C-alpha positions as CSV (number, residue, x, y, z in Angstrom):
1,X,-150.2,-58.1,232.9
2,X,-149.1,-60.5,230.1
3,X,-145.8,-59.5,228.5
4,X,-144.7,-56.0,227.8
5,X,-148.2,-54.9,227.1
6,X,-151.8,-56.0,227.8
7,X,-154.7,-54.9,225.7
8,X,-157.0,-52.5,227.5
9,X,-159.8,-54.6,225.9
10,X,-159.2,-57.1,228.6
11,X,-160.4,-54.7,231.2
12,X,-163.2,-53.4,228.9
13,X,-164.7,-56.8,228.7
14,X,-164.1,-57.6,232.4
15,X,-162.1,-60.6,231.3
16,X,-159.6,-59.8,234.1
17,X,-162.5,-60.1,236.5
18,X,-163.6,-63.4,235.0
19,X,-160.1,-64.9,235.3
20,X,-159.6,-63.7,238.9
21,X,-163.1,-64.7,240.1
22,X,-163.6,-68.0,238.3
23,X,-160.0,-69.2,237.9
24,X,-160.2,-69.6,234.1
25,X,-157.5,-68.6,231.6
26,X,-158.3,-70.7,228.5
27,X,-156.2,-73.7,229.6
28,X,-157.0,-76.7,227.4
29,X,-158.6,-74.7,224.6
30,X,-157.1,-74.4,221.2
31,X,-157.6,-71.1,219.3
32,X,-156.8,-70.8,215.6
33,X,-156.3,-67.5,213.7
34,X,-156.7,-66.8,210.0
35,X,-155.2,-63.6,208.8
36,X,-152.5,-62.1,206.6
37,X,-149.2,-63.2,208.1
38,X,-147.6,-64.3,211.4
39,X,-143.8,-63.5,211.2
40,X,-142.9,-62.0,207.8
41,X,-141.5,-59.1,209.8
42,X,-139.2,-61.5,211.7
43,X,-139.9,-60.2,215.2
44,X,-142.1,-63.0,216.6
45,X,-139.2,-64.2,218.7
46,X,-139.2,-60.9,220.5
47,X,-142.8,-61.4,221.5
48,X,-142.0,-64.9,222.9
49,X,-139.0,-63.6,224.8
50,X,-141.1,-60.8,226.3
51,X,-144.1,-63.0,227.2
52,X,-146.5,-61.4,224.7
53,X,-146.8,-64.8,222.9
54,X,-146.3,-68.3,224.1
55,X,-143.4,-70.2,222.7
56,X,-145.4,-72.9,221.0
57,X,-147.6,-71.1,218.5
58,X,-148.5,-73.7,215.9
59,X,-148.0,-72.1,212.4
60,X,-149.7,-74.4,209.9
61,X,-149.1,-72.1,206.9
62,X,-147.3,-68.7,206.6
63,X,-147.9,-66.1,203.9
64,X,-145.5,-65.8,201.0
65,X,-143.4,-62.6,200.9
66,X,-143.9,-62.3,197.1
67,X,-147.6,-61.5,197.6
68,X,-146.7,-57.9,198.6
69,X,-147.2,-56.8,195.0
70,X,-150.9,-57.7,195.1
71,X,-152.0,-57.3,198.7
72,X,-149.6,-54.7,200.1
73,X,-146.6,-55.0,202.4
74,X,-146.5,-57.6,205.1
75,X,-147.9,-56.5,208.5
76,X,-148.1,-59.7,210.6
77,X,-151.6,-58.7,211.5
78,X,-152.3,-62.3,212.5
79,X,-149.6,-62.1,215.1
80,X,-151.2,-59.0,216.5
81,X,-154.5,-60.9,216.8
82,X,-152.7,-63.7,218.6
83,X,-151.2,-61.2,221.1
84,X,-154.7,-59.9,222.0
85,X,-155.9,-63.5,222.5
86,X,-152.9,-64.3,224.7
87,X,-153.7,-61.3,226.9
88,X,-157.2,-62.4,227.5
89,X,-156.8,-66.2,227.5
90,X,-153.1,-66.7,228.4
91,X,-153.6,-70.5,229.0
92,X,-155.0,-71.2,225.6
93,X,-153.0,-73.0,222.9
94,X,-152.6,-70.9,219.7
95,X,-152.5,-71.8,216.0
96,X,-152.1,-69.7,212.9
97,X,-152.9,-70.3,209.2
98,X,-152.5,-67.5,206.6
99,X,-155.6,-66.6,204.6
100,X,-153.6,-65.5,201.6
101,X,-152.8,-68.1,198.9
102,X,-149.4,-68.3,197.3
103,X,-150.8,-69.3,194.0
104,X,-149.6,-67.0,191.2
105,X,-152.2,-64.5,189.9
106,X,-152.3,-61.8,187.3
107,X,-155.1,-59.7,188.8
108,X,-156.5,-58.7,192.2
109,X,-159.7,-60.5,191.5
110,X,-157.9,-63.7,190.4
111,X,-155.7,-63.6,193.5
112,X,-158.8,-63.0,195.5
113,X,-160.6,-66.0,194.2
114,X,-157.5,-68.2,194.8
115,X,-157.2,-67.0,198.3
116,X,-160.9,-67.6,199.0
117,X,-160.4,-71.3,198.3
118,X,-157.2,-71.3,200.2
119,X,-159.0,-69.7,203.1
120,X,-161.7,-72.3,203.1
121,X,-159.0,-75.0,203.1
122,X,-157.3,-73.2,206.0
123,X,-160.5,-73.4,208.1
124,X,-160.7,-77.1,207.7
125,X,-156.9,-77.5,208.4
126,X,-157.2,-75.6,211.7
127,X,-160.2,-77.7,212.7
128,X,-158.3,-80.9,211.8
129,X,-155.3,-79.6,213.9
130,X,-157.6,-79.5,217.0
131,X,-158.8,-75.9,217.0
132,X,-161.8,-75.5,219.3
133,X,-162.2,-71.9,218.2
134,X,-161.3,-70.2,215.0
135,X,-161.3,-66.4,214.3
136,X,-160.5,-64.4,211.2
137,X,-160.3,-60.8,210.0
138,X,-160.2,-61.2,206.2
139,X,-162.8,-60.3,203.6
140,X,-162.7,-61.2,199.9
141,X,-164.3,-59.4,197.0
142,X,-165.2,-62.7,195.4
143,X,-167.1,-63.8,198.5
144,X,-170.8,-63.8,197.5
145,X,-173.1,-61.2,198.8
146,X,-176.3,-63.1,198.3
147,X,-175.3,-66.7,198.5
148,X,-173.2,-68.8,200.9
149,X,-169.7,-69.1,199.2
150,X,-167.0,-71.7,199.7
151,X,-165.7,-70.0,202.9
152,X,-169.2,-69.8,204.5
153,X,-169.8,-73.4,203.6
154,X,-166.4,-74.4,205.3
155,X,-167.5,-72.4,208.4
156,X,-170.8,-74.1,208.6
157,X,-169.0,-77.5,208.2
158,X,-166.6,-77.0,211.1
159,X,-169.3,-75.4,213.3
160,X,-171.4,-78.6,212.8
161,X,-168.4,-80.5,214.1
162,X,-168.4,-78.4,217.3
163,X,-165.9,-75.7,216.4
164,X,-166.7,-72.1,217.3
165,X,-166.2,-69.6,214.5
166,X,-165.7,-65.8,215.0
167,X,-165.3,-63.3,212.2
168,X,-164.7,-59.5,212.1
169,X,-167.8,-57.8,210.8
170,X,-165.6,-55.5,208.6
171,X,-165.1,-51.7,208.8
172,X,-167.6,-50.5,206.2
173,X,-170.3,-49.0,208.5
174,X,-173.1,-48.1,206.0
175,X,-170.8,-47.3,203.1
176,X,-172.8,-49.3,200.6
177,X,-175.1,-48.5,197.7
178,X,-177.8,-50.9,196.5
179,X,-180.6,-50.7,194.0
180,X,-182.3,-52.5,191.2
181,X,-180.7,-51.7,187.9
182,X,-182.6,-48.6,186.7
183,X,-182.4,-48.4,182.8
184,X,-181.5,-44.8,181.8
185,X,-182.0,-45.2,178.1
186,X,-178.4,-43.8,177.7
187,X,-175.9,-45.8,175.8
188,X,-172.2,-44.8,175.5
189,X,-169.8,-46.8,173.3
190,X,-167.0,-46.2,175.9
191,X,-168.9,-48.2,178.4
192,X,-170.3,-51.0,176.1
193,X,-173.8,-51.0,177.4
194,X,-176.8,-49.1,178.9
195,X,-176.0,-46.9,181.8
196,X,-177.7,-47.2,185.2
197,X,-179.8,-44.2,186.3
198,X,-178.8,-43.4,189.9
199,X,-181.6,-40.8,190.3
200,X,-184.6,-42.6,191.9
201,X,-186.9,-39.8,190.7
202,X,-188.1,-38.7,187.2
203,X,-184.7,-37.1,186.3
204,X,-181.9,-39.1,184.8
205,X,-178.4,-39.2,186.3
206,X,-175.9,-41.8,185.0
207,X,-173.2,-41.1,187.5
208,X,-172.9,-41.1,191.3
209,X,-170.5,-38.6,192.9
210,X,-168.1,-39.9,195.6
211,X,-165.1,-38.4,197.4
212,X,-161.8,-40.4,197.6
213,X,-159.2,-38.7,199.8
214,X,-155.7,-38.2,198.4
215,X,-153.4,-41.1,199.2
216,X,-156.2,-43.6,199.7
217,X,-156.8,-46.9,197.8
218,X,-160.4,-47.3,196.8
219,X,-161.2,-51.0,196.3
220,X,-164.9,-52.1,196.1
221,X,-166.6,-55.4,195.3
222,X,-169.7,-55.0,193.1
223,X,-172.2,-57.8,192.8
224,X,-175.8,-58.5,191.8
225,X,-178.5,-61.1,192.3
226,X,-177.4,-63.9,190.1
227,X,-176.0,-67.3,191.1
228,X,-172.3,-68.1,191.2
229,X,-171.1,-70.5,188.6
230,X,-168.0,-71.3,190.7
231,X,-170.3,-72.7,193.5
232,X,-172.3,-74.9,191.2
233,X,-171.7,-75.1,187.4
234,X,-175.1,-76.7,187.0
235,X,-176.6,-73.3,188.0
236,X,-175.5,-71.8,184.7
237,X,-173.9,-68.9,186.6
238,X,-174.8,-65.3,185.9
239,X,-177.2,-64.7,183.0
240,X,-176.2,-61.0,182.8
241,X,-173.0,-58.9,182.6
242,X,-172.5,-55.6,184.4
243,X,-169.4,-53.4,184.5
244,X,-168.3,-50.5,186.8
245,X,-166.3,-47.4,185.9
246,X,-164.7,-44.6,187.9
247,X,-164.6,-41.2,186.1
248,X,-163.0,-37.8,186.8
249,X,-165.0,-34.6,186.8
250,X,-164.5,-34.3,183.0
251,X,-165.9,-37.8,182.4
252,X,-162.6,-39.5,181.6
253,X,-162.4,-43.1,182.7
254,X,-159.7,-43.5,185.4
255,X,-160.5,-47.1,186.4
256,X,-162.8,-49.9,185.4
257,X,-163.8,-53.5,186.2
258,X,-165.1,-55.3,183.1
259,X,-165.1,-59.0,183.8
260,X,-167.1,-61.2,181.4
261,X,-169.8,-62.4,183.7
262,X,-172.3,-64.3,181.6
263,X,-171.9,-68.0,182.5
264,X,-169.6,-67.0,185.3
265,X,-169.8,-65.2,188.7
266,X,-171.7,-62.0,189.2
267,X,-168.8,-60.0,190.6
268,X,-166.6,-57.1,189.7
269,X,-163.8,-55.5,191.7
270,X,-163.0,-51.8,191.1
271,X,-159.6,-50.7,192.3
272,X,-158.2,-47.1,192.2
273,X,-155.5,-45.2,194.0
274,X,-155.9,-41.5,194.4
275,X,-152.2,-40.4,194.2
276,X,-153.0,-36.7,194.4
277,X,-152.5,-36.0,190.7
278,X,-156.1,-35.2,190.0
279,X,-157.8,-31.8,190.0
280,X,-160.2,-32.8,192.7
281,X,-160.8,-35.6,195.2
282,X,-164.3,-35.9,193.9
283,X,-165.0,-38.6,191.3
284,X,-168.0,-40.3,189.7
285,X,-169.1,-43.9,189.5
286,X,-170.9,-45.4,186.5
287,X,-172.5,-48.8,186.1
288,X,-173.5,-50.4,182.8
289,X,-175.6,-53.4,181.8
290,X,-173.6,-55.0,178.9
291,X,-175.7,-58.1,178.4
292,X,-178.7,-59.9,179.8
293,X,-181.7,-58.8,181.9
294,X,-181.5,-56.0,184.4
295,X,-180.9,-57.4,187.9
296,X,-183.5,-56.7,190.5
297,X,-180.8,-56.0,193.1
298,X,-177.2,-54.9,192.7
299,X,-174.8,-53.7,195.3
300,X,-171.4,-52.4,196.0
301,X,-169.6,-52.2,199.4
302,X,-166.7,-50.0,200.5
303,X,-165.4,-52.4,203.2
304,X,-162.9,-50.0,204.7
305,X,-165.1,-46.8,204.6
306,X,-162.5,-45.1,202.3
307,X,-164.9,-43.0,200.2
308,X,-167.7,-40.7,201.0
309,X,-170.9,-41.3,199.0
310,X,-171.9,-37.8,198.1
311,X,-175.3,-38.5,196.4
312,X,-177.9,-41.2,196.1
313,X,-176.5,-42.9,199.2
314,X,-178.7,-45.8,200.3
315,X,-176.6,-46.4,203.5
316,X,-177.0,-50.1,203.1
317,X,-175.6,-53.2,204.8
318,X,-171.8,-53.9,204.7
319,X,-171.6,-57.3,206.4
320,X,-171.3,-59.8,203.6
321,X,-169.8,-63.1,202.6
322,X,-168.5,-65.6,205.2
323,X,-169.0,-63.1,208.1
324,X,-172.7,-63.5,207.2
325,X,-172.6,-67.3,207.3
326,X,-175.3,-69.0,209.4
327,X,-172.6,-70.6,211.6
328,X,-170.4,-67.6,212.0
329,X,-170.4,-65.1,214.9
330,X,-169.5,-61.7,213.4
331,X,-168.1,-59.1,215.8
332,X,-168.4,-55.3,215.6
333,X,-166.1,-52.9,217.4
334,X,-166.2,-50.3,220.2
335,X,-163.1,-48.5,221.3
336,X,-162.0,-49.7,224.7
337,X,-162.2,-46.2,226.1
338,X,-165.8,-45.9,224.9
339,X,-167.1,-48.8,227.2
340,X,-168.7,-49.0,230.7
341,X,-165.4,-50.1,232.3
342,X,-163.9,-46.8,231.2
343,X,-166.8,-44.6,232.2
344,X,-168.9,-44.7,229.0
345,X,-172.3,-46.4,229.5
346,X,-173.7,-47.7,227.2
347,X,-170.7,-48.4,225.0
348,X,-170.4,-46.4,221.8
349,X,-170.0,-48.2,218.5
350,X,-166.9,-47.3,216.3
351,X,-168.1,-45.1,213.5
352,X,-166.7,-47.6,210.9
353,X,-168.1,-50.8,212.3
354,X,-170.0,-52.7,209.6
355,X,-173.8,-53.1,209.7
356,X,-175.7,-56.3,208.8
357,X,-178.8,-57.1,207.0
358,X,-177.5,-58.3,203.7
359,X,-180.0,-60.8,202.3
360,X,-179.2,-64.4,201.3
361,X,-181.2,-64.9,198.0
362,X,-179.9,-68.2,196.8
363,X,-179.1,-71.6,198.2
364,X,-175.6,-73.2,197.7
365,X,-176.9,-74.9,194.5
366,X,-177.8,-71.5,193.0
367,X,-181.6,-71.9,193.4
368,X,-183.4,-68.7,194.3
369,X,-184.9,-68.9,197.8
370,X,-188.7,-68.4,198.0
371,X,-188.0,-65.7,200.6
372,X,-184.8,-63.8,201.4
373,X,-183.0,-65.0,204.5
374,X,-181.9,-62.1,206.7
375,X,-179.4,-63.3,209.3
376,X,-178.6,-61.6,212.6
377,X,-175.0,-60.3,212.0
378,X,-173.1,-58.9,213.6
379,X,-174.0,-60.9,216.8
380,X,-172.0,-58.8,219.3
381,X,-169.5,-56.0,219.8
382,X,-166.0,-56.4,221.2
383,X,-163.3,-53.8,222.1
384,X,-160.7,-52.5,219.7
385,X,-157.8,-49.9,220.1
386,X,-156.0,-52.0,222.7
387,X,-152.2,-52.2,222.9
388,X,-149.9,-54.5,221.0
389,X,-146.2,-54.4,220.8
390,X,-145.9,-53.5,217.2
391,X,-149.2,-53.3,215.2
392,X,-151.4,-50.2,214.8
393,X,-150.6,-46.7,215.8
394,X,-150.6,-45.0,219.2
395,X,-153.7,-43.2,220.3
396,X,-153.9,-40.2,222.5
397,X,-156.6,-41.9,224.7
398,X,-154.0,-43.9,226.6
399,X,-151.0,-42.7,228.4
400,X,-148.4,-45.1,226.9
401,X,-146.7,-45.0,223.6
402,X,-147.4,-48.6,222.5
403,X,-149.4,-48.9,219.2
404,X,-153.1,-49.5,219.4
405,X,-154.8,-52.1,217.2
406,X,-158.0,-50.7,215.8
407,X,-160.9,-52.1,213.7
408,X,-163.2,-55.1,213.9
409,X,-160.0,-57.1,213.2
410,X,-159.1,-56.4,216.8
411,X,-162.6,-56.8,218.2
412,X,-163.1,-60.4,216.9
413,X,-160.0,-62.0,218.6
414,X,-161.0,-60.3,221.9
415,X,-164.4,-62.0,221.8
416,X,-162.9,-65.3,220.6
417,X,-160.6,-65.3,223.6
418,X,-163.6,-64.8,225.9
419,X,-165.1,-67.9,224.3
420,X,-162.1,-69.8,225.4
421,X,-162.8,-68.8,229.0
422,X,-166.4,-69.9,228.6
423,X,-165.4,-73.3,227.1
424,X,-162.9,-73.9,229.9
425,X,-165.6,-73.2,232.4
426,X,-168.0,-75.5,230.7
427,X,-166.5,-77.8,228.1
428,X,-169.9,-79.4,227.4
429,X,-171.2,-76.4,225.5
430,X,-171.8,-76.5,221.8
431,X,-171.2,-73.5,219.5
432,X,-174.9,-72.5,219.6
433,X,-174.9,-72.5,223.4
434,X,-171.7,-70.5,223.6
435,X,-173.1,-68.0,221.1
436,X,-176.3,-67.7,223.1
437,X,-174.3,-67.1,226.4
438,X,-172.3,-64.3,224.8
439,X,-175.5,-62.7,223.4
440,X,-177.6,-63.0,226.5
441,X,-174.9,-61.5,228.8
442,X,-173.9,-58.6,226.5
443,X,-174.7,-55.0,227.5
444,X,-177.2,-53.5,225.2
445,X,-175.9,-50.7,222.9
446,X,-177.5,-48.3,220.5
447,X,-177.3,-48.1,216.7
448,X,-176.1,-44.6,216.1
449,X,-177.6,-44.6,212.6
450,X,-181.2,-44.8,213.7
451,X,-183.4,-42.5,215.7
452,X,-184.0,-43.3,219.4
453,X,-182.4,-46.0,221.4
454,X,-182.5,-49.5,219.8
455,X,-183.4,-51.8,222.6
456,X,-182.3,-55.4,222.1
457,X,-180.8,-56.6,218.9
458,X,-179.9,-54.2,216.1
459,X,-177.9,-54.7,212.9
460,X,-175.2,-52.3,214.0
461,X,-174.4,-53.5,217.5
462,X,-175.9,-56.9,217.6
463,X,-176.9,-57.9,221.1
464,X,-174.5,-55.4,222.6
465,X,-171.0,-55.2,224.2
466,X,-169.4,-58.4,225.4
467,X,-169.1,-59.1,229.2
468,X,-166.7,-61.9,230.0
469,X,-167.4,-62.2,233.7
470,X,-171.2,-62.5,233.2
471,X,-170.7,-65.0,230.3
472,X,-168.3,-67.3,232.3
473,X,-170.7,-67.2,235.3
474,X,-173.6,-68.3,233.1
475,X,-171.5,-71.0,231.5
476,X,-170.6,-72.4,235.0
477,X,-174.3,-72.3,236.0
478,X,-175.1,-74.4,233.0
479,X,-172.4,-77.0,233.8
480,X,-173.9,-79.9,235.6
481,X,-170.4,-81.3,236.5
482,X,-169.1,-78.0,238.0
483,X,-168.2,-78.0,241.7
484,X,-168.3,-74.2,241.8
485,X,-171.2,-72.2,243.1
486,X,-172.4,-68.8,242.3
487,X,-170.2,-65.8,242.4
488,X,-172.2,-62.6,242.9
489,X,-170.5,-59.4,241.8
490,X,-171.3,-55.8,242.7
491,X,-170.4,-53.0,240.4
492,X,-169.2,-49.5,241.3
493,X,-172.6,-48.3,242.5
494,X,-174.9,-49.7,245.2
495,X,-175.5,-53.4,244.8
496,X,-177.9,-56.0,246.1
497,X,-176.4,-59.5,246.2
498,X,-178.6,-62.5,247.1
499,X,-176.9,-65.8,248.0
500,X,-178.7,-69.0,247.1
501,X,-178.0,-72.5,248.3
502,X,-174.5,-73.7,249.0
503,X,-171.4,-71.5,248.6
504,X,-171.9,-68.0,247.0
505,X,-168.8,-65.8,246.9
506,X,-170.0,-62.2,247.2
507,X,-167.7,-59.6,245.6
508,X,-168.3,-56.0,246.7
509,X,-168.1,-53.0,244.4
510,X,-167.1,-49.5,245.3
511,X,-170.2,-48.3,247.1
512,X,-172.9,-49.6,249.5
513,X,-173.7,-53.3,249.0
514,X,-176.3,-55.4,250.7
515,X,-176.0,-59.1,251.1
516,X,-179.2,-61.1,251.7
517,X,-178.9,-64.7,253.0
518,X,-181.9,-66.9,252.4
519,X,-180.6,-70.4,252.8
520,X,-178.7,-72.5,255.3
521,X,-175.6,-74.2,254.1
522,X,-172.8,-76.2,255.6
523,X,-170.4,-74.1,253.5
524,X,-169.6,-70.4,253.7
525,X,-170.7,-67.2,252.1
526,X,-167.4,-65.4,251.6
527,X,-167.6,-61.6,251.1
528,X,-164.7,-59.9,249.4
529,X,-164.0,-56.3,250.4
530,X,-166.6,-56.2,253.2
531,X,-166.6,-52.7,254.8
532,X,-168.8,-52.5,257.9
533,X,-169.3,-48.8,257.4
534,X,-170.6,-49.2,253.9
535,X,-171.9,-52.8,253.5
536,X,-174.7,-54.7,255.2
537,X,-175.6,-58.4,255.7
538,X,-179.3,-59.1,255.8
539,X,-180.4,-62.4,257.4
540,X,-183.9,-61.6,258.5
541,X,-185.7,-64.0,256.2
542,X,-183.3,-66.8,257.1
543,X,-183.8,-66.4,260.8
544,X,-187.5,-66.0,260.5
545,X,-187.6,-69.3,258.7
546,X,-185.8,-70.9,261.6
547,X,-188.3,-69.5,264.2
548,X,-185.9,-67.0,265.7
549,X,-187.8,-64.1,267.2
550,X,-185.1,-62.1,269.0
551,X,-183.4,-58.9,267.8
552,X,-179.9,-59.4,269.2
553,X,-178.3,-61.9,266.9
554,X,-174.7,-60.8,267.6
555,X,-175.0,-60.2,271.4
556,X,-176.9,-63.5,271.8
557,X,-174.0,-65.1,269.8
558,X,-176.1,-66.4,266.9
559,X,-174.1,-64.3,264.4
560,X,-170.7,-62.9,263.9
561,X,-168.7,-61.4,261.0
562,X,-165.4,-63.1,261.0
563,X,-162.3,-61.9,259.2
564,X,-160.8,-64.7,257.0
565,X,-157.7,-63.6,255.2
566,X,-158.7,-60.5,253.1
567,X,-162.4,-61.6,253.1
568,X,-165.2,-61.3,255.6
569,X,-167.5,-64.2,256.4
570,X,-170.9,-64.2,257.9
571,X,-170.9,-67.1,260.4
572,X,-174.2,-68.2,262.0
573,X,-174.2,-70.3,265.2
574,X,-177.6,-71.9,265.8
575,X,-177.9,-73.7,269.2
576,X,-181.4,-74.6,270.2
577,X,-182.8,-72.2,267.6
578,X,-186.1,-73.3,266.0
579,X,-186.9,-77.0,266.0
580,X,-183.4,-78.3,265.5
581,X,-180.1,-78.0,267.4
582,X,-176.9,-77.0,265.6
583,X,-173.5,-76.8,267.1
584,X,-171.4,-76.0,264.0
585,X,-170.9,-73.0,261.8
586,X,-173.7,-73.2,259.1
587,X,-172.8,-70.2,257.1
């Protein structure tokens, strides 16, 4: 246990098994976090004193307290992410850089744009400070849906330099609507343009009904398939201008986003707080084309799954922006108590975990691609709902009263910490190789939004749930400089463990396990938790290969099971057996 609390995600990923079995803890690896704040609450020193954080966290940039007016009160979510990382990789060095710019802004969208640039600069700053791994949990409305923005480009840049990059997939599940703009022929002077027809059939419906619960803030980015001027002025920017409105049941405009988009960026940000003063929690969205040609694809995303889309729901992708970068490794979420280590197999995806499949339609210069690029994001699922000392709220699924950190914001740092164990085991791996190890050793999961079981990759669960012990073992196997040999692990049920050449530590599970020896070695095959009543060592093929034809290995003193500390060791004495003479212990 690390500090006052240890995230249950550590056990869910079998990272505790990886540390114990392979002697890794992230030592020598530097992990950088990009999030809201680190110590605006002023309690980081308590975490250090209690052992929940190391004393030497390198804070490159902290958030400004004045930003509370635009982004909400300080939560120190970045420090909570660092706690999770420290639980899983306690030997790693930790760095932090806020993702929120301190540049003054007059609107949410303006502040969002400033922070996106600051975020990209923070990625480069962490890499320059020596980060081997970077992880973030922030999304920006101004981050392009259909083009690699400044953050995605910064990610690809540092990944090309050898830095691993992990990002939370977001918490939007399939709460997204997308469509071509469908001209309705309806014009209303209040909206300044032609209204979009949401009805895909012959009828005309210029609004879409949604439900926003009382007390919730509904903030959605809305974009369409035009290039971003801010990425390349030579592209000309957006040739069209669309606006978005939120109406009450009587058609009154409650909120709107009416940026002038022509020659700029194709993005709007609608923001609304349901303070409970309205007759109903049911509202209506309207979209208008103010200027230019109708886009062939437009899309909004509810990144926190706040609203319910009551009609014309297309249940579209919600992974966007830098989490969809080619070099990024986006992470979905499964509650720790819904994983195999806690009795649920396969693991169940959190109902809010974002789904991928958002197409890239333009290159970074703003040229439309001949074919859309669909990237495999998210790549994997990690655990959430684990304990921290201060962040989140307590869940009934654990017996303690510590707060539990939920969301893909918690899943991503868990997986980033596993990557630190992998890199320590094999420092020669590049980002692509680490990503491949994580993917190939994950436990397959099912996309709950599709019929039947989705075998292999799917856009909800990626390649499945992360398994730290399997990943570290594979990393070691790919390390030509490693002096370690295989470690063979048995699970809770019956297991068959086959040792190969040299030393193969065999770790029993909870039931009957059979160990098959096929090779001679001048080392040992150490068996942890050997129980003669339940477990069995099989050496038939080995002795057959040596020409032994008897059937009394032990009584003839060719074999004994020797107790060595808490382990059992199969020892073979071969004197005048076969064509050679041996006088030492071979296994």
